[in-house]
NUSE-206778 format. One record per residue (C-alpha): x, y, z; chain; residue in one letter. Coordinates in steps of 0.02 Angstrom, whole numbers. Layout:
% NUSE-206778
<rec xx="X" yy="Y" zz="Z" kette="A" rest="A"/>
...
//
This chain:
% NUSE-206778
<rec xx="1034" yy="-1254" zz="772" kette="A" rest="M"/>
<rec xx="975" yy="-1171" zz="609" kette="A" rest="K"/>
<rec xx="800" yy="-1251" zz="631" kette="A" rest="A"/>
<rec xx="794" yy="-1166" zz="804" kette="A" rest="Q"/>
<rec xx="837" yy="-999" zz="733" kette="A" rest="S"/>
<rec xx="716" yy="-1010" zz="606" kette="A" rest="I"/>
<rec xx="579" yy="-1049" zz="720" kette="A" rest="A"/>
<rec xx="623" yy="-922" zz="831" kette="A" rest="R"/>
<rec xx="631" yy="-789" zz="694" kette="A" rest="N"/>
<rec xx="462" yy="-836" zz="630" kette="A" rest="Y"/>
<rec xx="365" yy="-887" zz="790" kette="A" rest="F"/>
<rec xx="275" yy="-705" zz="807" kette="A" rest="F"/>
<rec xx="231" yy="-717" zz="613" kette="A" rest="L"/>
<rec xx="158" yy="-887" zz="642" kette="A" rest="M"/>
<rec xx="58" yy="-817" zz="796" kette="A" rest="I"/>
<rec xx="-10" yy="-696" zz="680" kette="A" rest="L"/>
<rec xx="-56" yy="-802" zz="551" kette="A" rest="L"/>
<rec xx="-149" yy="-907" zz="664" kette="A" rest="L"/>
<rec xx="-242" yy="-772" zz="751" kette="A" rest="A"/>
<rec xx="-290" yy="-712" zz="571" kette="A" rest="M"/>
<rec xx="-361" yy="-904" zz="533" kette="A" rest="I"/>
<rec xx="-450" yy="-909" zz="707" kette="A" rest="L"/>
<rec xx="-520" yy="-738" zz="673" kette="A" rest="G"/>
<rec xx="-594" yy="-769" zz="506" kette="A" rest="A"/>
<rec xx="-667" yy="-947" zz="569" kette="A" rest="V"/>
<rec xx="-743" yy="-857" zz="719" kette="A" rest="T"/>
<rec xx="-808" yy="-724" zz="602" kette="A" rest="G"/>
<rec xx="-893" yy="-857" zz="493" kette="A" rest="Y"/>
<rec xx="-962" yy="-964" zz="642" kette="A" rest="I"/>
<rec xx="-1016" yy="-814" zz="751" kette="A" rest="A"/>
<rec xx="-1033" yy="-653" zz="661" kette="A" rest="P"/>
<rec xx="-1129" yy="-569" zz="815" kette="A" rest="D"/>
<rec xx="-956" yy="-614" zz="930" kette="A" rest="V"/>
<rec xx="-851" yy="-527" zz="790" kette="A" rest="A"/>
<rec xx="-950" yy="-371" zz="776" kette="A" rest="G"/>
<rec xx="-928" yy="-352" zz="972" kette="A" rest="N"/>
<rec xx="-744" yy="-366" zz="975" kette="A" rest="I"/>
<rec xx="-709" yy="-267" zz="815" kette="A" rest="A"/>
<rec xx="-645" yy="-118" zz="913" kette="A" rest="F"/>
<rec xx="-492" yy="-234" zz="970" kette="A" rest="L"/>
<rec xx="-439" yy="-226" zz="786" kette="A" rest="G"/>
<rec xx="-472" yy="-26" zz="777" kette="A" rest="T"/>
<rec xx="-381" yy="6" zz="932" kette="A" rest="I"/>
<rec xx="-206" yy="-68" zz="848" kette="A" rest="F"/>
<rec xx="-246" yy="19" zz="658" kette="A" rest="I"/>
<rec xx="-265" yy="180" zz="754" kette="A" rest="R"/>
<rec xx="-108" yy="159" zz="872" kette="A" rest="L"/>
<rec xx="-9" yy="123" zz="708" kette="A" rest="M"/>
<rec xx="-100" yy="277" zz="627" kette="A" rest="F"/>
<rec xx="-35" yy="378" zz="768" kette="A" rest="C"/>
<rec xx="144" yy="325" zz="753" kette="A" rest="I"/>
<rec xx="164" yy="335" zz="561" kette="A" rest="V"/>
<rec xx="135" yy="543" zz="556" kette="A" rest="V"/>
<rec xx="283" yy="575" zz="674" kette="A" rest="P"/>
<rec xx="392" yy="440" zz="596" kette="A" rest="M"/>
<rec xx="350" yy="478" zz="402" kette="A" rest="V"/>
<rec xx="403" yy="660" zz="448" kette="A" rest="F"/>
<rec xx="554" yy="620" zz="555" kette="A" rest="A"/>
<rec xx="622" yy="484" zz="431" kette="A" rest="S"/>
<rec xx="608" yy="575" zz="258" kette="A" rest="I"/>
<rec xx="647" yy="752" zz="330" kette="A" rest="A"/>
<rec xx="797" yy="684" zz="424" kette="A" rest="G"/>
<rec xx="849" yy="570" zz="269" kette="A" rest="A"/>
<rec xx="862" yy="747" zz="171" kette="A" rest="V"/>
<rec xx="930" yy="840" zz="310" kette="A" rest="A"/>
<rec xx="1076" yy="732" zz="346" kette="A" rest="G"/>
<rec xx="1131" yy="682" zz="179" kette="A" rest="T"/>
<rec xx="1284" yy="770" zz="130" kette="A" rest="K"/>
<rec xx="1237" yy="758" zz="-73" kette="A" rest="D"/>
<rec xx="1072" yy="836" zz="-109" kette="A" rest="L"/>
<rec xx="1110" yy="762" zz="-289" kette="A" rest="K"/>
<rec xx="1080" yy="588" zz="-212" kette="A" rest="R"/>
<rec xx="913" yy="626" zz="-115" kette="A" rest="S"/>
<rec xx="856" yy="694" zz="-288" kette="A" rest="G"/>
<rec xx="916" yy="541" zz="-376" kette="A" rest="K"/>
<rec xx="818" yy="440" zz="-228" kette="A" rest="I"/>
<rec xx="663" yy="515" zz="-266" kette="A" rest="M"/>
<rec xx="659" yy="519" zz="-456" kette="A" rest="W"/>
<rec xx="702" yy="339" zz="-463" kette="A" rest="V"/>
<rec xx="567" yy="286" zz="-352" kette="A" rest="T"/>
<rec xx="430" yy="399" zz="-431" kette="A" rest="V"/>
<rec xx="480" yy="322" zz="-611" kette="A" rest="I"/>
<rec xx="493" yy="139" zz="-538" kette="A" rest="T"/>
<rec xx="319" yy="166" zz="-457" kette="A" rest="F"/>
<rec xx="236" yy="218" zz="-623" kette="A" rest="I"/>
<rec xx="324" yy="83" zz="-724" kette="A" rest="I"/>
<rec xx="274" yy="-56" zz="-603" kette="A" rest="T"/>
<rec xx="102" yy="15" zz="-595" kette="A" rest="G"/>
<rec xx="76" yy="16" zz="-771" kette="A" rest="A"/>
<rec xx="123" yy="-158" zz="-796" kette="A" rest="I"/>
<rec xx="29" yy="-226" zz="-661" kette="A" rest="A"/>
<rec xx="-139" yy="-125" zz="-744" kette="A" rest="A"/>
<rec xx="-92" yy="-216" zz="-931" kette="A" rest="I"/>
<rec xx="-73" yy="-384" zz="-847" kette="A" rest="I"/>
<rec xx="-231" yy="-380" zz="-766" kette="A" rest="Y"/>
<rec xx="-323" yy="-298" zz="-931" kette="A" rest="F"/>
<rec xx="-271" yy="-455" zz="-1016" kette="A" rest="V"/>
<rec xx="-328" yy="-550" zz="-893" kette="A" rest="L"/>
<rec xx="-510" yy="-496" zz="-886" kette="A" rest="V"/>
<rec xx="-520" yy="-512" zz="-1063" kette="A" rest="L"/>
<rec xx="-492" yy="-686" zz="-1042" kette="A" rest="I"/>
<rec xx="-579" yy="-716" zz="-887" kette="A" rest="F"/>
<rec xx="-716" yy="-576" zz="-876" kette="A" rest="P"/>
<rec xx="-784" yy="-575" zz="-711" kette="A" rest="P"/>
<rec xx="-971" yy="-553" zz="-757" kette="A" rest="V"/>
<rec xx="-1032" yy="-645" zz="-900" kette="A" rest="T"/>
<rec xx="-1201" yy="-587" zz="-927" kette="A" rest="G"/>
<rec xx="-1291" yy="-395" zz="-905" kette="A" rest="A"/>
<rec xx="-1375" yy="-368" zz="-738" kette="A" rest="W"/>
<rec xx="-1554" yy="-345" zz="-758" kette="A" rest="T"/>
<rec xx="-1582" yy="-269" zz="-588" kette="A" rest="N"/>
<rec xx="-1470" yy="-175" zz="-475" kette="A" rest="A"/>
<rec xx="-1471" yy="-79" zz="-334" kette="A" rest="A"/>
<rec xx="-1426" yy="93" zz="-334" kette="A" rest="T"/>
<rec xx="-1334" yy="210" zz="-211" kette="A" rest="E"/>
<rec xx="-1333" yy="402" zz="-190" kette="A" rest="E"/>
<rec xx="-1159" yy="457" zz="-248" kette="A" rest="L"/>
<rec xx="-1156" yy="605" zz="-120" kette="A" rest="G"/>
<rec xx="-1027" yy="751" zz="-133" kette="A" rest="N"/>
<rec xx="-853" yy="729" zz="-215" kette="A" rest="H"/>
<rec xx="-714" yy="829" zz="-248" kette="A" rest="A"/>
<rec xx="-668" yy="937" zz="-410" kette="A" rest="T"/>
<rec xx="-531" yy="891" zz="-517" kette="A" rest="M"/>
<rec xx="-444" yy="1060" zz="-464" kette="A" rest="T"/>
<rec xx="-466" yy="1034" zz="-273" kette="A" rest="Q"/>
<rec xx="-409" yy="836" zz="-302" kette="A" rest="M"/>
<rec xx="-242" yy="924" zz="-360" kette="A" rest="I"/>
<rec xx="-232" yy="1045" zz="-231" kette="A" rest="V"/>
<rec xx="-267" yy="922" zz="-91" kette="A" rest="N"/>
<rec xx="-119" yy="820" zz="-183" kette="A" rest="F"/>
<rec xx="12" yy="922" zz="-105" kette="A" rest="F"/>
<rec xx="-56" yy="1043" zz="27" kette="A" rest="T"/>
<rec xx="-173" yy="1065" zz="160" kette="A" rest="V"/>
<rec xx="-261" yy="1219" zz="234" kette="A" rest="E"/>
<rec xx="-131" yy="1239" zz="379" kette="A" rest="D"/>
<rec xx="-5" yy="1163" zz="480" kette="A" rest="F"/>
<rec xx="-131" yy="1081" zz="586" kette="A" rest="V"/>
<rec xx="-183" yy="965" zz="434" kette="A" rest="G"/>
<rec xx="-24" yy="893" zz="412" kette="A" rest="L"/>
<rec xx="-46" yy="802" zz="582" kette="A" rest="L"/>
<rec xx="-163" yy="672" zz="503" kette="A" rest="S"/>
<rec xx="-127" yy="524" zz="407" kette="A" rest="R"/>
<rec xx="-271" yy="583" zz="279" kette="A" rest="R"/>
<rec xx="-154" yy="704" zz="218" kette="A" rest="A"/>
<rec xx="5" yy="588" zz="197" kette="A" rest="M"/>
<rec xx="47" yy="654" zz="30" kette="A" rest="L"/>
<rec xx="54" yy="830" zz="78" kette="A" rest="P"/>
<rec xx="140" yy="773" zz="240" kette="A" rest="L"/>
<rec xx="286" yy="697" zz="118" kette="A" rest="I"/>
<rec xx="302" yy="861" zz="23" kette="A" rest="V"/>
<rec xx="329" yy="956" zz="173" kette="A" rest="F"/>
<rec xx="449" yy="834" zz="251" kette="A" rest="S"/>
<rec xx="548" yy="848" zz="87" kette="A" rest="V"/>
<rec xx="556" yy="1040" zz="88" kette="A" rest="L"/>
<rec xx="596" yy="1042" zz="283" kette="A" rest="F"/>
<rec xx="742" yy="921" zz="253" kette="A" rest="G"/>
<rec xx="818" yy="1023" zz="124" kette="A" rest="F"/>
<rec xx="787" yy="1190" zz="234" kette="A" rest="A"/>
<rec xx="890" yy="1099" zz="375" kette="A" rest="V"/>
<rec xx="1015" yy="1027" zz="266" kette="A" rest="N"/>
<rec xx="1047" yy="1195" zz="172" kette="A" rest="L"/>
<rec xx="1061" yy="1285" zz="357" kette="A" rest="S"/>
<rec xx="1233" yy="1219" zz="385" kette="A" rest="G"/>
<rec xx="1293" yy="1201" zz="552" kette="A" rest="E"/>
<rec xx="1160" yy="1308" zz="641" kette="A" rest="E"/>
<rec xx="1027" yy="1164" zz="566" kette="A" rest="G"/>
<rec xx="1124" yy="1017" zz="657" kette="A" rest="E"/>
<rec xx="1047" yy="1006" zz="826" kette="A" rest="P"/>
<rec xx="875" yy="1001" zz="707" kette="A" rest="V"/>
<rec xx="952" yy="850" zz="606" kette="A" rest="R"/>
<rec xx="1006" yy="758" zz="766" kette="A" rest="K"/>
<rec xx="820" yy="776" zz="831" kette="A" rest="F"/>
<rec xx="755" yy="702" zz="681" kette="A" rest="L"/>
<rec xx="874" yy="553" zz="686" kette="A" rest="A"/>
<rec xx="839" yy="506" zz="865" kette="A" rest="S"/>
<rec xx="644" yy="532" zz="830" kette="A" rest="L"/>
<rec xx="654" yy="398" zz="705" kette="A" rest="T"/>
<rec xx="740" yy="275" zz="815" kette="A" rest="V"/>
<rec xx="626" yy="306" zz="964" kette="A" rest="V"/>
<rec xx="472" yy="280" zz="844" kette="A" rest="M"/>
<rec xx="541" yy="128" zz="767" kette="A" rest="L"/>
<rec xx="550" yy="54" zz="964" kette="A" rest="K"/>
<rec xx="372" yy="119" zz="986" kette="A" rest="F"/>
<rec xx="330" yy="2" zz="850" kette="A" rest="V"/>
<rec xx="412" yy="-136" zz="930" kette="A" rest="N"/>
<rec xx="296" yy="-101" zz="1084" kette="A" rest="L"/>
<rec xx="128" yy="-110" zz="995" kette="A" rest="V"/>
<rec xx="178" yy="-239" zz="889" kette="A" rest="T"/>
<rec xx="147" yy="-367" zz="1061" kette="A" rest="Y"/>
<rec xx="-18" yy="-296" zz="1043" kette="A" rest="Y"/>
<rec xx="-38" yy="-368" zz="863" kette="A" rest="A"/>
<rec xx="-100" yy="-541" zz="876" kette="A" rest="P"/>
<rec xx="-270" yy="-501" zz="979" kette="A" rest="V"/>
<rec xx="-294" yy="-349" zz="837" kette="A" rest="A"/>
<rec xx="-273" yy="-475" zz="699" kette="A" rest="F"/>
<rec xx="-391" yy="-587" zz="770" kette="A" rest="F"/>
<rec xx="-525" yy="-468" zz="795" kette="A" rest="A"/>
<rec xx="-486" yy="-386" zz="616" kette="A" rest="I"/>
<rec xx="-529" yy="-534" zz="513" kette="A" rest="F"/>
<rec xx="-675" yy="-599" zz="624" kette="A" rest="A"/>
<rec xx="-743" yy="-442" zz="577" kette="A" rest="D"/>
<rec xx="-694" yy="-436" zz="390" kette="A" rest="L"/>
<rec xx="-770" yy="-618" zz="364" kette="A" rest="V"/>
<rec xx="-930" yy="-570" zz="468" kette="A" rest="A"/>
<rec xx="-961" yy="-415" zz="367" kette="A" rest="S"/>
<rec xx="-915" yy="-467" zz="194" kette="A" rest="Y"/>
<rec xx="-928" yy="-645" zz="186" kette="A" rest="G"/>
<rec xx="-1118" yy="-647" zz="138" kette="A" rest="P"/>
<rec xx="-1086" yy="-532" zz="-10" kette="A" rest="Q"/>
<rec xx="-954" yy="-644" zz="-94" kette="A" rest="I"/>
<rec xx="-1087" yy="-742" zz="-209" kette="A" rest="T"/>
<rec xx="-1099" yy="-758" zz="-395" kette="A" rest="Q"/>
<rec xx="-1012" yy="-636" zz="-512" kette="A" rest="D"/>
<rec xx="-922" yy="-562" zz="-339" kette="A" rest="Y"/>
<rec xx="-859" yy="-720" zz="-302" kette="A" rest="A"/>
<rec xx="-803" yy="-744" zz="-488" kette="A" rest="R"/>
<rec xx="-713" yy="-573" zz="-469" kette="A" rest="A"/>
<rec xx="-632" yy="-633" zz="-323" kette="A" rest="L"/>
<rec xx="-580" yy="-796" zz="-372" kette="A" rest="G"/>
<rec xx="-495" yy="-705" zz="-499" kette="A" rest="L"/>
<rec xx="-412" yy="-560" zz="-402" kette="A" rest="Y"/>
<rec xx="-356" yy="-665" zz="-255" kette="A" rest="Y"/>
<rec xx="-242" yy="-783" zz="-341" kette="A" rest="P"/>
<rec xx="-162" yy="-678" zz="-473" kette="A" rest="V"/>
<rec xx="-91" yy="-570" zz="-309" kette="A" rest="C"/>
<rec xx="3" yy="-703" zz="-226" kette="A" rest="F"/>
<rec xx="50" yy="-757" zz="-396" kette="A" rest="I"/>
<rec xx="110" yy="-586" zz="-414" kette="A" rest="Y"/>
<rec xx="202" yy="-579" zz="-259" kette="A" rest="I"/>
<rec xx="301" yy="-757" zz="-313" kette="A" rest="F"/>
<rec xx="332" yy="-692" zz="-482" kette="A" rest="T"/>
<rec xx="346" yy="-500" zz="-501" kette="A" rest="A"/>
<rec xx="428" yy="-471" zz="-341" kette="A" rest="F"/>
<rec xx="565" yy="-609" zz="-359" kette="A" rest="P"/>
<rec xx="606" yy="-518" zz="-534" kette="A" rest="I"/>
<rec xx="608" yy="-341" zz="-466" kette="A" rest="M"/>
<rec xx="727" yy="-399" zz="-327" kette="A" rest="A"/>
<rec xx="833" yy="-492" zz="-452" kette="A" rest="F"/>
<rec xx="836" yy="-322" zz="-557" kette="A" rest="I"/>
<rec xx="892" yy="-235" zz="-391" kette="A" rest="G"/>
<rec xx="1020" yy="-357" zz="-330" kette="A" rest="A"/>
<rec xx="1027" yy="-528" zz="-426" kette="A" rest="G"/>
<rec xx="1000" yy="-706" zz="-347" kette="A" rest="S"/>
<rec xx="1064" yy="-646" zz="-179" kette="A" rest="E"/>
<rec xx="920" yy="-509" zz="-182" kette="A" rest="G"/>
<rec xx="792" yy="-628" zz="-218" kette="A" rest="V"/>
<rec xx="844" yy="-728" zz="-76" kette="A" rest="R"/>
<rec xx="867" yy="-579" zz="54" kette="A" rest="A"/>
<rec xx="679" yy="-522" zz="-14" kette="A" rest="M"/>
<rec xx="606" yy="-680" zz="39" kette="A" rest="F"/>
<rec xx="690" yy="-696" zz="196" kette="A" rest="R"/>
<rec xx="612" yy="-510" zz="244" kette="A" rest="H"/>
<rec xx="457" yy="-487" zz="149" kette="A" rest="I"/>
<rec xx="340" yy="-605" zz="260" kette="A" rest="L"/>
<rec xx="321" yy="-493" zz="396" kette="A" rest="N"/>
<rec xx="271" yy="-329" zz="306" kette="A" rest="P"/>
<rec xx="159" yy="-438" zz="199" kette="A" rest="A"/>
<rec xx="54" yy="-499" zz="350" kette="A" rest="I"/>
<rec xx="46" yy="-330" zz="434" kette="A" rest="V"/>
<rec xx="-3" yy="-263" zz="268" kette="A" rest="S"/>
<rec xx="-135" yy="-403" zz="235" kette="A" rest="L"/>
<rec xx="-219" yy="-393" zz="430" kette="A" rest="G"/>
<rec xx="-217" yy="-199" zz="433" kette="A" rest="T"/>
<rec xx="-273" yy="-176" zz="258" kette="A" rest="C"/>
<rec xx="-164" yy="-2" zz="252" kette="A" rest="S"/>
<rec xx="0" yy="25" zz="161" kette="A" rest="S"/>
<rec xx="39" yy="189" zz="279" kette="A" rest="I"/>
<rec xx="22" yy="77" zz="439" kette="A" rest="A"/>
<rec xx="144" yy="-42" zz="379" kette="A" rest="T"/>
<rec xx="283" yy="73" zz="347" kette="A" rest="I"/>
<rec xx="345" yy="47" zz="516" kette="A" rest="P"/>
<rec xx="366" yy="-132" zz="491" kette="A" rest="T"/>
<rec xx="425" yy="-114" zz="305" kette="A" rest="N"/>
<rec xx="570" yy="5" zz="385" kette="A" rest="M"/>
<rec xx="628" yy="-136" zz="498" kette="A" rest="E"/>
<rec xx="618" yy="-252" zz="337" kette="A" rest="A"/>
<rec xx="722" yy="-127" zz="259" kette="A" rest="A"/>
<rec xx="854" yy="-109" zz="387" kette="A" rest="A"/>
<rec xx="872" yy="-295" zz="401" kette="A" rest="D"/>
<rec xx="909" yy="-323" zz="237" kette="A" rest="T"/>
<rec xx="1047" yy="-201" zz="215" kette="A" rest="G"/>
<rec xx="964" yy="-51" zz="120" kette="A" rest="I"/>
<rec xx="1032" yy="115" zz="135" kette="A" rest="S"/>
<rec xx="942" yy="226" zz="266" kette="A" rest="R"/>
<rec xx="913" yy="374" zz="171" kette="A" rest="D"/>
<rec xx="843" yy="254" zz="20" kette="A" rest="V"/>
<rec xx="717" yy="166" zz="156" kette="A" rest="S"/>
<rec xx="681" yy="331" zz="223" kette="A" rest="D"/>
<rec xx="614" yy="408" zz="69" kette="A" rest="I"/>
<rec xx="556" yy="253" zz="-40" kette="A" rest="V"/>
<rec xx="446" yy="183" zz="98" kette="A" rest="L"/>
<rec xx="348" yy="329" zz="159" kette="A" rest="P"/>
<rec xx="331" yy="391" zz="-20" kette="A" rest="L"/>
<rec xx="289" yy="201" zz="-85" kette="A" rest="G"/>
<rec xx="145" yy="202" zz="44" kette="A" rest="A"/>
<rec xx="54" yy="346" zz="-61" kette="A" rest="T"/>
<rec xx="98" yy="315" zz="-226" kette="A" rest="M"/>
<rec xx="137" yy="144" zz="-267" kette="A" rest="H"/>
<rec xx="-24" yy="48" zz="-279" kette="A" rest="M"/>
<rec xx="9" yy="-116" zz="-421" kette="A" rest="D"/>
<rec xx="-132" yy="-198" zz="-313" kette="A" rest="G"/>
<rec xx="-248" yy="-54" zz="-335" kette="A" rest="S"/>
<rec xx="-202" yy="-42" zz="-524" kette="A" rest="C"/>
<rec xx="-252" yy="-223" zz="-526" kette="A" rest="F"/>
<rec xx="-424" yy="-168" zz="-429" kette="A" rest="S"/>
<rec xx="-460" yy="-16" zz="-543" kette="A" rest="C"/>
<rec xx="-450" yy="-148" zz="-691" kette="A" rest="V"/>
<rec xx="-576" yy="-255" zz="-623" kette="A" rest="L"/>
<rec xx="-680" yy="-123" zz="-574" kette="A" rest="K"/>
<rec xx="-698" yy="-67" zz="-739" kette="A" rest="I"/>
<rec xx="-708" yy="-237" zz="-820" kette="A" rest="A"/>
<rec xx="-845" yy="-272" zz="-693" kette="A" rest="F"/>
<rec xx="-952" yy="-130" zz="-710" kette="A" rest="V"/>
<rec xx="-944" yy="-145" zz="-904" kette="A" rest="L"/>
<rec xx="-997" yy="-322" zz="-891" kette="A" rest="G"/>
<rec xx="-1145" yy="-276" zz="-788" kette="A" rest="V"/>
<rec xx="-1194" yy="-169" zz="-911" kette="A" rest="L"/>
<rec xx="-1177" yy="-276" zz="-1043" kette="A" rest="G"/>
<rec xx="-1024" yy="-178" zz="-1140" kette="A" rest="K"/>
<rec xx="-882" yy="-271" zz="-1201" kette="A" rest="P"/>
<rec xx="-702" yy="-209" zz="-1162" kette="A" rest="M"/>
<rec xx="-574" yy="-197" zz="-1286" kette="A" rest="T"/>
<rec xx="-399" yy="-178" zz="-1334" kette="A" rest="F"/>
<rec xx="-439" yy="-10" zz="-1390" kette="A" rest="A"/>
<rec xx="-475" yy="33" zz="-1198" kette="A" rest="D"/>
<rec xx="-304" yy="-14" zz="-1133" kette="A" rest="L"/>
<rec xx="-220" yy="166" zz="-1156" kette="A" rest="P"/>
<rec xx="-343" yy="249" zz="-1053" kette="A" rest="M"/>
<rec xx="-391" yy="108" zz="-924" kette="A" rest="I"/>
<rec xx="-194" yy="92" zz="-891" kette="A" rest="V"/>
<rec xx="-175" yy="281" zz="-862" kette="A" rest="L"/>
<rec xx="-338" yy="294" zz="-757" kette="A" rest="V"/>
<rec xx="-274" yy="139" zz="-640" kette="A" rest="A"/>
<rec xx="-100" yy="224" zz="-605" kette="A" rest="V"/>
<rec xx="-172" yy="397" zz="-596" kette="A" rest="F"/>
<rec xx="-333" yy="345" zz="-475" kette="A" rest="S"/>
<rec xx="-205" yy="217" zz="-377" kette="A" rest="S"/>
<rec xx="-110" yy="376" zz="-328" kette="A" rest="V"/>
<rec xx="-264" yy="468" zz="-283" kette="A" rest="G"/>
<rec xx="-340" yy="336" zz="-187" kette="A" rest="M"/>
<rec xx="-205" yy="358" zz="-53" kette="A" rest="S"/>
<rec xx="-135" yy="529" zz="-71" kette="A" rest="G"/>
<rec xx="-303" yy="623" zz="-62" kette="A" rest="V"/>
<rec xx="-422" yy="663" zz="94" kette="A" rest="P"/>
<rec xx="-572" yy="544" zz="58" kette="A" rest="G"/>
<rec xx="-462" yy="395" zz="8" kette="A" rest="G"/>
<rec xx="-533" yy="265" zz="-112" kette="A" rest="G"/>
<rec xx="-705" yy="365" zz="-156" kette="A" rest="Y"/>
<rec xx="-606" yy="489" zz="-240" kette="A" rest="I"/>
<rec xx="-524" yy="334" zz="-353" kette="A" rest="G"/>
<rec xx="-710" yy="273" zz="-383" kette="A" rest="E"/>
<rec xx="-778" yy="428" zz="-438" kette="A" rest="Y"/>
<rec xx="-638" yy="454" zz="-564" kette="A" rest="I"/>
<rec xx="-683" yy="292" zz="-628" kette="A" rest="I"/>
<rec xx="-867" yy="350" zz="-649" kette="A" rest="C"/>
<rec xx="-845" yy="516" zz="-715" kette="A" rest="T"/>
<rec xx="-734" yy="451" zz="-860" kette="A" rest="L"/>
<rec xx="-806" yy="269" zz="-914" kette="A" rest="F"/>
<rec xx="-987" yy="261" zz="-830" kette="A" rest="F"/>
<rec xx="-1060" yy="452" zz="-822" kette="A" rest="P"/>
<rec xx="-1222" yy="390" zz="-879" kette="A" rest="E"/>
<rec xx="-1233" yy="256" zz="-748" kette="A" rest="N"/>
<rec xx="-1143" yy="334" zz="-594" kette="A" rest="I"/>
<rec xx="-1277" yy="298" zz="-470" kette="A" rest="E"/>
<rec xx="-1285" yy="108" zz="-513" kette="A" rest="L"/>
<rec xx="-1071" yy="90" zz="-555" kette="A" rest="A"/>
<rec xx="-1023" yy="190" zz="-393" kette="A" rest="F"/>
<rec xx="-1088" yy="79" zz="-250" kette="A" rest="P"/>
<rec xx="-1028" yy="-88" zz="-359" kette="A" rest="I"/>
<rec xx="-855" yy="-6" zz="-365" kette="A" rest="L"/>
<rec xx="-861" yy="22" zz="-178" kette="A" rest="V"/>
<rec xx="-922" yy="-143" zz="-151" kette="A" rest="A"/>
<rec xx="-787" yy="-230" zz="-256" kette="A" rest="I"/>
<rec xx="-644" yy="-100" zz="-173" kette="A" rest="G"/>
<rec xx="-686" yy="-153" zz="13" kette="A" rest="N"/>
<rec xx="-684" yy="-343" zz="-42" kette="A" rest="L"/>
<rec xx="-522" yy="-332" zz="-131" kette="A" rest="V"/>
<rec xx="-437" yy="-225" zz="-3" kette="A" rest="D"/>
<rec xx="-332" yy="-350" zz="87" kette="A" rest="P"/>
<rec xx="-233" yy="-434" zz="-47" kette="A" rest="P"/>
<rec xx="-235" yy="-262" zz="-122" kette="A" rest="A"/>
<rec xx="-152" yy="-187" zz="0" kette="A" rest="T"/>
<rec xx="-22" yy="-321" zz="31" kette="A" rest="M"/>
<rec xx="43" yy="-290" zz="-147" kette="A" rest="I"/>
<rec xx="43" yy="-122" zz="-117" kette="A" rest="N"/>
<rec xx="140" yy="-114" zz="48" kette="A" rest="A"/>
<rec xx="248" yy="-268" zz="24" kette="A" rest="A"/>
<rec xx="294" yy="-210" zz="-146" kette="A" rest="G"/>
<rec xx="362" yy="-34" zz="-69" kette="A" rest="D"/>
<rec xx="501" yy="-145" zz="21" kette="A" rest="Y"/>
<rec xx="535" yy="-236" zz="-154" kette="A" rest="V"/>
<rec xx="547" yy="-66" zz="-249" kette="A" rest="V"/>
<rec xx="685" yy="-10" zz="-114" kette="A" rest="S"/>
<rec xx="797" yy="-153" zz="-195" kette="A" rest="F"/>
<rec xx="789" yy="-73" zz="-385" kette="A" rest="I"/>
<rec xx="828" yy="102" zz="-298" kette="A" rest="V"/>
<rec xx="967" yy="42" zz="-210" kette="A" rest="S"/>
<rec xx="1035" yy="-29" zz="-365" kette="A" rest="R"/>
<rec xx="1030" yy="137" zz="-464" kette="A" rest="F"/>
<rec xx="1084" yy="228" zz="-312" kette="A" rest="V"/>
<rec xx="1222" yy="131" zz="-244" kette="A" rest="D"/>
<rec xx="1271" yy="19" zz="-370" kette="A" rest="G"/>
<rec xx="1232" yy="-165" zz="-423" kette="A" rest="K"/>
<rec xx="1343" yy="-227" zz="-269" kette="A" rest="D"/>
<rec xx="1255" yy="-135" zz="-149" kette="A" rest="W"/>
<rec xx="1190" yy="-288" zz="-50" kette="A" rest="L"/>
<rec xx="1361" yy="-356" zz="-52" kette="A" rest="K"/>
<rec xx="1426" yy="-217" zz="18" kette="A" rest="K"/>
<rec xx="1283" yy="-194" zz="147" kette="A" rest="A"/>
<rec xx="1319" yy="-383" zz="205" kette="A" rest="K"/>
<rec xx="1522" yy="-338" zz="219" kette="A" rest="A"/>
<rec xx="1478" yy="-200" zz="315" kette="A" rest="A"/>
//
């Protein structure tokens, strides 16, 4: 009976994995076919993006509006942000040591193609875009996720402070969150078809580039990401809820990990993370704040890739990387990883930050290399980023709801 229950729970996940494998094989054998069916994956990702904007607004604003203790909401947010910064810095340090031992490029390139950088944002513009958009309509785009979160938090506080007059709005936000979760369930039935097309196109597009130095870089990056899941994630879950937390984490993390690997989007994984958190027993107000915030600020996988990109270009230029570079690289990794998700323009802002700080005289050479590496490592990086959001909610629950939060959730 137990075996039947496990098979039933994971049947859909196995279908997704099979679709991803078949798609990868199709992309390798028939790249032309993969290109013709890529739109099937695009449909799924766009549907998820359409869901995410109202879901993030309703979940965060509703969580803040519905709390009876505004100090609790504030505590959730500051514990969350501090945890994101610490885990990102640790991830950057770990990967820094690894690339010192196993450099991704063993010899300088004598000939390398260059690419025009194009327009970029200034530092002040980037800071402005972190927190604001030009008008309300700009908030309705997933590219303005961090400004949307800021707006949602303030809106939630406004509803909360309105007392009885704000009660209808609070109920609407709570109902909207439930409806959007049901919407996700409907769209998920289409996921196997989408994942087949996504992975077929991914292999068809980038498979030929995975050679020589790129292959060496990927050979270091991909295993480290999976090792991180089975080492750092259990440690984080243990800190959050002890040995029972580790078991609960492994029971529920597979779905967010697969969705993030398939969509290459932390934002598109928010609904799946919400479901996993609810099934685990994490408090609704914790998950409603931690998970959307994590989609824009928690980027351990991107910290890995930032260090890899810097080490790769240094190797291409024949320059050594030493421990003296560690403080600046860790700082840039954490800062640019937040920026890559929170600023319109995405990863290209992060690449520009790296170029201007480390390779100002070689931007035309460094920029296309950084972009190429970013594309190649995006799937596992996103898996670490998005699945890690769910795991961080264990730590936040520990500090907000006490060390026995999981036991109390099970008892309830």
